[in-house]
N, C-alpha and C positions, 0 to 999 in steps of 0.2 A: 179184386183189392192188394194185385200185386203192385210192389213201388217199381223193380226192373224186370226185363224181359230178358228169358236166359233159354237155351235150349231145354227142352224136357219141362219147358213152366216150371220151374223149381221156385221155392216161397222165397224171394230174397225183400231186402227191406234197406234202404237207402237212409242215412243219415247225412244231411249236411250242415257243416259247425263252421259259421261265417263269423269267427271273430277278427281282432283290430290289427293281429300281425298277423294270423295267416288263416287259410281256408283248409277245411279237413271233410274228405268226405269219405265214410267206411259203409262199406257193402255188406249187411248179415245174411244170411241164410238159416231158415229154419228147418230143421229136419220132420220127420214125420211125428216124433215125439213131441216136439216142442223144443228140442235144443238148440239154441243159438250159435253160429260159427262166426268168425270173421274171412270172409272170401276175398274182399277187396278192400284198398286202402290208396287214399291220395292224397294229397298239400301241397297249399303254393302259396308264399307270401302276398301278401294283400299287397304290397307296395305304397302303404300309407294310404290305400282307396276306403279306410275306413277310419273312423278317428273316436275314441272310446265308446264303440260298439254300435256308430251311424256310420251310414255312407257317407262319405264326402265327396267319391269321386267312382260315378256308377260305372264307367270303362272298364277301370282297373279295376274296381272290384268283381265283376262280370268276366276278365281274362284269366284273375286267379281263381273262381269259381270254375270255369270251363279246366281250366289246366289239371285242378283236384279232381273234378270229374273223368275228365278224359284217362288218369293213371288210374285211378278207379274202377274203370270199367275194363281198363285193359288189365291190370289185373284179374279181376272177376270175368272174365271173358263173358260181360253181356252188356245190355244198350242200358242203358239209366235211362228213363224215362218220366221218373218222378222223386222228390224226396220229403223227407222231413226235416223243417228248416228250425234251427236254434236262433233266438231273441234275446238281447239281453242292452244293455249301453244304462247312459248314468236317467236317461228319459222313464226306466220304470219307478211304478208308485206302487203301495201296495198299502190296504186298507183292509177293515173288521165290516163285517156289515149282518144285518140280521134279517131272517124272512121270515113269513106266519103262513102257513094256508089251513082252511078247514076240512075236515075229515070227517064230520058228523057220525062220528063213533062205529064207523067201521073200521074194517083191515087197512094198514097202509100198504098203498099199490107203491112200485117206482115210479107211474105218474105222478104221484102224490110228491116223491122226495124230490122230482124232475122240478116240479110247480114250485115247492119251496125252495128251491136254490134259485131260480129265475127271480122268485121275489127279492132274494136278498140281492138278487144283481141290479134289479131295479133302483139304483141310488146313484145319486147327482156324482158326477168325475171330471177331473177338470179339462174345459177346452184345449181338443185337439188328443187328447187323450180315449184309447178304447179299451176295451176288458180284453184281456190275454189270456189272462188264466182265473177258473176259480177251483175252490174245493172246502169240500164242509169238512169243518171241526168237529162239532156234534149237534144232537138234535135234543129236543125237547118234545114231549108228548102230554100235555095238559100240567106243564110244570114240570113235570120230572125230568131232572137232567141228566147229562152224563150217558147219555142213549148214544152208540154209534150207527149201530144198524136196524132203525126202525122198520124196516120194512116186514112186513107180515104181524108186527102189533097191532094194537086197535088205541083208536082215539079219537078223542071230536076236535082237537087242536094241533098241530104238528110246527113247531118251531125251529129252525135252525141258525147255527152261527155260521160262516161264512166266509173264508179269507180269498179277497180279490185283488188280483194284480190286474194293472194297466198300464200301457206304453203307448209310447208316443208315434200317432195312426200313420204320419207322412214319413216314418222309419222303419216299419214292417213294409209299408208300399214302396218304399226304394229298396228295399233288400228282395220282395220278391221281385221286383222289373228286373233285378240284376239276374235274378235266377231264372227266367222266363225270358230274358235276351239267350240265355244259352241253349233255349229248344227246351228247356224242362218244366213240367207243372211242380208247382207246388200240394204237396196232400195237405200238409199242416204246418202250423206252428208252435215252436214247445216252448217257454221261459228255461234260458240256461242254466241258471241253478237248479231248478225243479229236473231237468234232464242229467244235470250231473250229479243229484240227488238219488235219481232210480238206479242210477249205474253203484253209486258206490256204498248207500249207507245200507244197512240193516233194519228190519222189523223192531229188531230190541232196540238198537240204537235210539230211534225213532220213540219208541216208547218211553224210553227213559229219559229223553232229553240230550237232543247233540245239533249242533252248529255244523252245517256245512259251509266253510269258506272255499271258494273257489277264485284264483287268484290268476289270474290270466294275463295279456299282453297289457290291455287298455283300461281293463275294470277289474273291481273283484264284487264277486257275487258272494250273496249271505243269505242262508234258508236256515232255519231255527224250529225243530219239530218237536213237539212234546207231546205226551198221552198220544202217540200215534199220529200224531198231524199237524200240517203245515201251520205253524202260527205267526211267522215274519221273516219280509225277505227285502230285502233293499239292494242296489248295486251302488259301490262305491266307486269314482273315478279317478282311481289310482291304483295303480299295478306294475308291472315287471316293467312296462314301457318305461317307468319315470327312473327305474335302477340303471337300464341303458343308458338313456338319458345322460343321467350324472357320468356314468364312465366315459360315454362321449367326449364330455366338455373337460372332467377331470383329465381325462387321457389325453385329450385333442387327437382323437380318430374319427373315423365317418362310424354314426350309428351301427351299421353294418356290421362293423367289424368291432365295435365296442358288443354286441347282442354275442357273436361268437367268443368273445374273450370272457363275457359273463359264463356262457355256457360249459365253455371247455376250462375253466378256471373258477370261478366264485365259489366260494364255500365258508357259511359261516360257524363252521367248527370252528374252536380253538385251534391259531396255527402254533405251532412246537416252534423253535428255533431255526430249525432247518428250514422247514417249510416257511418261514417270515423272512429270510434272506433269498430263496428261491425265485427267479426273476423269469420276465415272461415279457416277450418281444410286442411293441405292441406299434402297429405299421402307422406312418406317417399318412401326413391327408395331401392331395394335389399330388402327390409325388415326391413328398417329402423326406426325406430317411428316415427308418422305424427308429422305435427306442427302446429302452427295457427298462422296466420299473418290476418292483419287487412284490408278490406278492401283499406284503402287508401292507405295500400303498394303495393298493385295489381293492382290501376290502376296509379300508378307514372310508371308503368312496362308499362301498355298498352298502355294509350295515346300516348305519343312520337312516339313508331311505328305507330298508326293509324296516328297522323298527320305527319308522313313522306310519309306514301303512299297517303296521300291527297297532300301533296306538287307535289309527281309523277307526279298525275292526274291532276293538276294544270299544271302544267309546259309539260303533251302531249295536254292539250285541248288552253294553247296559242300557243306551235307549230304548231297545225293543220291551226292555220289562220284562224280560226270561231269563236274564243271568243265573239268578239262581236255582233253576228248573233245569238247566244244562247238565246233568249228572252222567251221562255219557262223554260227555267233553268235545272234542273237536274232530271235525275229519276235514283235512284240509288235501284240496286237489287243484289241479290248473296246470299250466304250464310253468311256474315260477316254483312251483310246490317242489319239483324237483331239485332244487337249489340244495343241497346237502346242508347240513346242520338248520335247515329251515324246519323242519317239524321241531327241532329239541328245543330251538330258540322262542317257537309260538308256544310251546307247553308252558317254558318257564315263563315269559312274560304276560299271557293272560292265564297264567296259572287253574290251567286245565289240562287233562290228560289229552293227549295229541297222535292222532295217526295218522300217515299218510293214504289218501285215498283213490286205489287203481280200479279199472273198472272191472266190473265184475258180472256174473251173467253170460259169460260169453266165452267160448272158446277159442282156441287158433296158437299160432306158432309166433305170429308177427311182432315185431317188437313195439307195433302202436300200442298194443295191451299192456306193456309194461312199463308206459307214460303215462303218468297224469293229465297230461295235457291233452289225452284223448277221451276223459271219461266225459264231457259234453256229447261228443258224438255217441259213444255206445248208447248212452242214457237216449239219446233222441231214438235211437231202433227201435231200444226196449221200453220206454214211453208210447213210440208212435203206435205199435201193436199194441200197448194195453188198450189206448185208446179204440183202436181199429174194433178190437172183440168187443169192448164195452159201444159201441155204434155212435162212439161222439166223438166224430174226427171234425175239429176245428176246419172255418174256411179264414183263410189268410187274413190278418186285418186287414180292413175299410179296401179291399181289392175283390173284384168277382173274376170268377175263371173266366179263360181265355178258352173258346175252342181249341181243339188242339189244330185244326186245318186254319183257321188264321193265324195261330202261332206260328205255323211251319209258313204260312207265305211272308209274316212278317220277317220272319229271320231270315227268309230268301232276301228280301228288301233291304236289310241292313248292313246284308254280308255280299251282294254282287251289284 
């Protein structure tokens, strides 16, 4: 069950967050009491190897994964052998389905629950898609609804409402190929918003109704929970990358410099007179002289795009049908969520209480734990361990596991 190897056979788990703008690898260590601490972290820019969560350059993506893994392995002093991988992208589709199985008036078992969920998953899905994730919402026994844990109860007919998420098979295959090119095995794949929700949401929020909004580099992931269960998921093809592109065009500076300017100086808080006049140096393109622009000019470029993203989020929440049930409000996470003033703007725009979602359930003094960009990486560790404990590790979608010896032979063939 160990995901990484270290002297003393310590209990380690690795999450690999393959995002549009960066790859992050996180190594978590569990002690004898089940407490998790972060002992290794590494990240690398993807250098345009992905677009909106989908691989467009296998070589570049593999290189970024290798660099992140090497850095995380060096920090944790461990040899990383396999990882939990996050999956997202605008190819993700969600739906609700119903399942039914007979129980002949006897006590309902875990096998019955598994069977009724499987029957709900026997539903027609779009061509080129495969089921990535499924979660029971509630059960019914002989017509009695609202049951959350039917095991041990008695009845003749067990039904289940199940939320199903599908993903483009070829996209997951390509991500897995990139990971395997680095000599790693994929223990399982997890939907990014599910991983992030595991790291930042609490049970009370899920019960009252909450919308998790993960604004990353290339996509914005949304997951809505009510009455303790996942009700709606969607992925929007717009996020922080669009803000960076607007700055690059508006300021006539390379995208890499625009990203750095955004991270250092972008703020959605109202600017006072002094801050409005404060100037920022903007590097020129192809050796041209740098220019100086005011922070007010920069924010006149950023804010309209941020409001557009929030508009798409608002429409998605309304389209879900659960808008009136989100009583606990919004939890905002992802790299773009770190922009000062975004939480307040989101709260005002969506008219819902909003908080910043930082990774929980893990200890350590590393700066990575103070950044909402790493919520998915931490969630991959937590959710992966939960699946291990339940014995429900999912195989990578559409990919058969490669024997370790064959993987080693292929690695030498590709690199020498």
